[in-house]
N, C-alpha and C positions, 0 to 999 in steps of 0.2 A: 581468516582476515580479509583474503580477496573479495569474498561476498560482500561483508561488511563495506567494505572501500566502495563496492560496485554500486550497491544499494545505497547509499546516503544521498546523493543527490535527488532521486525520485521522494526521500522523505522528507527531505529538506522544501521540497515544493507542495507537499502535503495539503497546507493550508490553502494555497491559491488554485489546486486543482481538484476533479471529480475522485472519489472514492476510487473506482475501478480504473481510473487513469493512471493512479500512484501506484495500484498495485502491477496492473498491467507494466509500468514504465520501472517499477522496482525487478520484477521478475525477468522483462527483458534484459536489463543490465546484470543480475543474476547470472544468468545464460551465457553471456558474452565471456564472463570472467569466468566460469567453471560448466563443465559439462554434464551436471546434474542440478536436481532442483533442492541443492542442497539447504536452501533457508525458505522455501516455499511456506511450510506453516507460519513462521516466523512473521514472514509478510503479510502473510493473511489476517494474523494477530495483531501484528502493531500499526497496519496502516491507518484503521479507521480512529486509532487512539493519537496518531498523529495530523490527524485532520482537527480535534479540538482544539479551539483557539486559544493562544497563550492567556493565563490569567485566569481560567477558567480549570475547576477543578474536574478533573477526569470523570468522577461518578456522575456530574453534572452534564457536562457536556457530551457525554458518549452516546446518550438518547438520540439528540440532534441529530448528530452524524449519523446515524445509524438510521434514524426514521427519512435522512433526506436523500438516502441511498435508491436508485432507481432502476429500471432495467437496462438503459445504456451502462450503469455499474457493473451490473450483472453479466452483460455479454464481457466487457471488459476482464472480468474476473475468469469468466471460462477462457477468453482468449488465454489468459495468462496461465492458467492450469495446464492448457494443453500445449504450451511450449515445452 
């Protein structure tokens, strides 16, 4: 429960931030709430889905989200995994 509450703000901002930033913010918040990477896999899975704009079906929007990821996103994800 603590991890869900901790990562929620990062996911609420997902549509306005880069994918890597969302992941790094969520993992940072999770690590402040608990001492393990309890939901790292869940964050990595759901962060791109959270970026799909409202009103667009996930299966239609996810391709654009993934295609828009870049080296900065990769660096943020790597930093998140290293936390």
